[in-house]
N, C-alpha and C positions, 0 to 999 in steps of 0.2 A: 389674154395675155397677163395683164397680172394675176390675177388667179394662179394660172398657170405658175407663174413664178412663183408664187407666195407657198403653191405645194411643192412644188419641187425643192423650196430651201426647206421647208416642216420635213421631208425626207431625210435630205440633207443632217438634217438637226437628229431627227432619229436613229439616225445608223451611228452619226457621232457618239450621241449617250449609250447607243446599245454598246458598243466598241469600248467607252470610257469604262463601262461597267463591266462586260464579259472577261477581256483582255486582264484586268488586274486579278479577276476570280482563278483565270486558267494560270496565270502564272504563279498563285498562291497555292492553286492545287500542285501544280508542277515543281515547285521550289524544293520541298525535301528531297525530290528524286534529283533535282540538279545538285542541291548541296552537297547530299551522300556521295552522288558522281563525281562531283570535282572537290571534296573536302576543302578543308578550310587550310588554308597555306601558314607556313611554319611564321612567316613573318609576321601575317595577319595576327597568331598566338601571341607574339611577342608583345603586339602594340594592345593586344585586348589586357593581358595580364599587366604589363605596363601602369593601362591607361586604371585600369583596378586596382591596384599600388594605392598610386595617385591620388584619385579622386576617393577613393575611401579612407586612406590620410586626411584628405582636407575636411573628409566629416569627422574624423575623430578628432583630428585638431580644433572643430567648432564646439567641441566638449568640452573646451577651454571656456568659452564665453559662456557656457550653462552653468558650470560651476561658479565664474565669476559671479551668476545672476542669483543663483540659488545662496549662495555666501553671503554676497552684498542684499541681498531681501530677508537674511535670518537674522544680520547682525542691529544693533540699534543705528542709529541714521552718525551718532558722531564717531562711526568706524568703517562706514561704506569705502572710502576714501582707500584706506588701508588696503582693505579687502582687492579693490579694482588693482592697486598698485602689484601685490604679493602675488597676484594671478598673472599679469602679464610679465613680471619678471621670473615668475619660476619656471613657467614657458619659456621663456628665452635662457634662464640657467640650463634649463633640461638639453634643450638642442646643441649647447654648447658642449656640457660636459659628457652628452651620451656621443657627441661626434669626436671629441678629443681623445675621449678616454673608454668608456662605455661600452659602446657597440663594438669594440675591440676586445674587451673581455668578457662579452657576455657570446662573442661568437668566432672570434678570430683563433683556432688551432688550441680549440677548447680541449682539455684532456682532465674528463673524469669533476676538475672543480672551478677554475677558470681557463679563461683565455688568455693573450698577450697584447701589447701594445704593438704597434709595429711604426716604424717609419719608412717611407711619408706615409700621413694618415691617411685616412680610409676614402677611397674616392673614385671617378670610374675605371672600369677595367681598360687594360693597356690596347684593346681592340676598339673600344669604345672611343678611346681620344682620336686612337687613328683613323677611324670611319670620321668622326666630327673634322679630322683635318683633310677628308678628300680622298682617302684609301677604302674603295668601293671593296678590296678586297677582305678587308675587313668585316663585312658585311656578315657572312654564315657564321663566322667567330662570335659575334655579338649575338645574332638569332638563336643560336644552339644556348646561350643562357638561359633562355625563357621568360626573360625579365630585363629591364634595366637595372643596372647593379643600383644606382643611387635611389629607388622609386622604393626600393625595397628598404633602403637606410631609412628613408622618410615615412612609411609605411610603422617601421618598429620604434623612432624617434618620438612619435606624436601619443606609444603607449607609457613610455615612462613618463611623460609631462602627466599624464593623468593618474599616475599613480602618485606625482607629487600634488596634484589637486586636491587629492583626499586631506592630506596633513594639513591643508590650507582650513579648511573650513572647522575641522574639528578643534583650532587651534587658534581662533577667532578670540578678536577681544582684549588678548592677553600676552601673545607671546611677540616679541620685538622684531621687527623689521628684518635688520641683520644678521639676528641670531635663526631668523626661520630661511633665509635663504644661504645661510652656510648650512643649516642643514641639508636642505634641498641639493647642494652642489653634492656632500657626501652621497646622498640616498642615489642618487640622479647618475652619479660617476660611478660606485663601487657596489653600494647594497642591494640595488635593483639588477645590476648586470650580474651579480655575482647567483640570485635566485633565477635568472635566466641561462643565464651559460650551464647551469645544474639541470633544464627543463629544457627551452627551445634550443639551447646550443648545442645538445647531442652530451651534456655530460651524465654523471652518475645516477639523475632521476629517470633520465629520459631512458636511461639503458636498463632501469629495470620494469619501463614501460606505463609512470606516470601518465594519466590523460590529463590536460587541460585547454582546450581547445583555444580558447581566446584570452584566457587569464583570470579567471577567477580566485585562484591562489596566486597567481604570478606576478597579478597587477593587483586586483582588487583588496585581496588579503595584504600582501605586501604594504599596502599602503595603509590599512587598517591597523597592522602591527606596529610600521613606526608612528599612527597616529596614539594611539592606546599609549607609547612607550613615552612619548611628548607630553601627555595629558597627564598622565603620572607624577613625570618630573614637575611642569609649570605648574600644575594645579588649577583649580577651578577658578573663575571670575570671584569676585568681591563681591560679596552678598548671594551668592547663585544657594547657596546651601545654610542657612540660617544656624544659628546656636541650636535655637528651640529645637533642631531638628527638621524641620520642613524645607521644603524647595521651593525657592522662589521661583515664581513664573516670569518666562522671560520671553512674549512673543516676539515675531519676527515684526522687522520695521516696515515692510511691505511684501504682503501676500503674494500681491501680483507678480512681481519679481521673483520671488521663490518660485510660482508656479512654471511662470515664463521656463525659468532655469532647468525645471527636470522637463517640460517638452523639447527644450534645444539636447540635451542629455538624451531623451528618450530617440529623439532625431539621428542625435550624432553616433547611438549603439550601431544602429544599423551597418555603420561603417566599420564600427568597430568588431563586431562578430561575424557582420557578411565579408567583410575584408580579410578575415581569418582564415578561409577558403583559402587564398595564398595564390590564387587561379582563377582564370574567365577565358579559357579558351578553350571551352569543349564545351558540348553539350551536357556531359557529368557536371562539370563545372558549375555550368548556369543552373540548372536543376536544385544541384546541392546547398547551392548559394540562396536560392529562394526558400528552401525548406528553413535554412539557418534565420532569414528574416523574418517568417515567419513562425518560428518557435520564439524568437526573442520579442516581437510583439504579443503572442498571447502570454507568457511567459510574468511582460510587466503588467498587463491588464489585470492578470491573475492578483498579482501582487497589490495593486491598486483596490479592488474589491473584496479581498482578504484583512487588507490594514482599516476600509472601512466599517466593515463587519465585527472587528476584535476592537478598534481604539474605544467605544463606548464604555465595551467590559472593562477595558485596561485603564484606560484615562478619564474613564465618567462621562466622554461625549465626543461623537463625531468629529475627530479631530483631523479638518484640512492637511497640517504637515506630514501626520503619519501617515494620511492617504499615499502622500509625494514621496514619503520615503517607502511605501510597500511597493509603489511603481519602479524606484531604482533597486530595490531588495531584491524584486520578481529579475529585474535587466541581470543583475551581479547573479542571482541562481540560476541561470541557462547559460552563463557566457562559456563556462566550465564543457558543455556540451550540447549546443547549439544544433547540431548534426543529427541528432537522433532525429530518425525516419516520421515515430509517431507522434504527432502532435498532443495527442493528450495528455502524454507525459510531460510535454512543456508545461500544459496547464499547473497541473499536481506540482510541478519544482518551483512554480511561481507563488503556489497557494502558499507551499511550505516555508520558502523564503519571505512573504510576506508576514506570514504569521509569525518566524522567527525575530524577524525584524523589530514586530512592535511590542513582543515579549522585551529583546533587548532595551529597546528606548527606556521601558520600566526599571530592569535590573541596572541599568547605569544609572538613575537615578537612587535608587536602593544604597548602591556602592558607592556614594558620590562623586561620583565621575562627571567632571562636565565635559560634554559632546555637543559643543554649539549647533552642528545641523545632523547630526547621528552617521556620522561617516563610521563609526566600529558596527552598529546594528547593520548596516547597511551593506557595505564591504569588506569587513572583516566575519563578522558572524554568517549572514546571508553567503560569502564567499566560501568559509568551509564547508557551508550545507551542500553548495552548488556542487565542490569538489568531490565529495562525498555520493550526490544525486548521479554523477557519471557513472557510478556503478549498478545503478537502478537500471537505467537505459540505453545507455552509451557501452556498455562490455569494458567497464574498468572494473581493477580489482581491488579490492576494500583494504587489503594490507597493503600494496603499493602506495594508493590514495592516503592513506592515513599516513604512511611514512613520510610523504611527501609534504603533507600538513606540518606536520610536526615538526620535520627539521626546519624547515621554511620558517617556520612562526617561531620558534625557537631562536634561531639564527636572526631574522631581519629582528624582533625583539630586543635581543640581548645587543644589535650591535648599534640599534636604535636608540635606545636607551642609554648606551655609553656616551655616543654622541652627545644627546640632551643632556646627559649630566656633564660633561667636559666643558658644554657649550654654557651651562648654567653657573661652572665653577670660575671658568673664565671671565666671557665677556655679558655673562647674564642672560638668560633664554626669557626674561619676564621683565614688562615696563614696570614703571615707578606705578605708588600707590596713586598718585596725582593724576599720573599720564591717565591710567584706566579709569580713575573716576572721571575726568576731562573727557576722553576720548584719543584714539590715536590719530585723527584724522587733525586735530587741532596741537596736538602733546610732540608730534612724531612729525607729520607734515606740514604745520602751518598754515592746514586749509581746513573748511569745514565741505560735508556734502551737499551740504542744503542749507545755504548762509542766510533764509528767509525764516529760519526756525531761530530760536531763542536756547541758547546752546546753557545747560542749567547740569553742573557736577551732580551725580547720584552720591546719597551721604545712605548708606545700607547696613543693614547689622551684618557685619563679619562674621 
């Protein structure tokens, strides 16, 4: 009797296991036909698109942490706390400025050049407000928009914060905190939105056919031009370029933090480029987004290997920082056209971007321009290359692309130089010599990032 029960139990178990294996397999085989037959509802598309804006936007916001780690590790320990404060400050300023002014100028009633600020300020649509108030009849109108109104605003806002972060690293260790915040306010409320209105907002460059999928020029070159103008007005750090013509090496205080920062940026870039598909409501969007992420990854990897190979030739050693900047240059380069279908071209674009960045780092030393983190070679030089590379693999028009690069560069650099010059002549752009020698942490914040260290003012040949 016991044996019969055991055998019976074993049969039931075998049947259960077989059902557990076979039924999911049948469902998997049948699912494409079921999905094709029923389709995806419009409300599901709405939810997926909104979710994509929010989750990819959160990843781009996380890039602020990457910039903070990259910069804090690149500067000397006496300035690390200031870097942290500047980065959380610029993100907050960017969010408020873009809400009150920038987004409207970039997207609201753009007529060729710039939009208009309207009252009440940008917010959920009337239909969304009605739906939240319990009016079910507003559901159809909400869904017809394709995505939640403020999810789109959030995704756009984190991009402008990225632009401001580029300036922070380039001018580290000598620009005054409040002066930097004033410039950040102007950049995020006015300068960047004008560039955005010309392009993504439907302005005159968009009408010409200018292509920049996720912002090689619109975001990264804009930040690079603004940083370059600031560096020329503020000048290099004390002792960076000696009187005898040699360049003083300023190695990072924490290479682990710098490396972590680059990995965070690389990770966030998947949201930066992937989210710029601006939709996730269909199989086409999903496939396109997959290609974008793969191209982004390939270009970054190619930039690393290229910078690694060239750094010994250019700098006499395999330089970790050059390799890390090579990754960022590859990412910036592919950002204008990550939607290309041939992955081979993503590798080529990343290779050229890594080479341009490596050479650009050396060029700035020759020109005696002090860029603490290599922001200009990474974001400006590689951004220009990426915008041109769209013509090679993504069908861009070379004439239109060059017009866009030149016009945006002239506007951003000119406007930024005027703002920096005005700041210098009024409240002053640069910290005092004593504050720079002592460090901004102690001089401006009254604290030390590493209190167990002995703080020694530097007395270098100026």
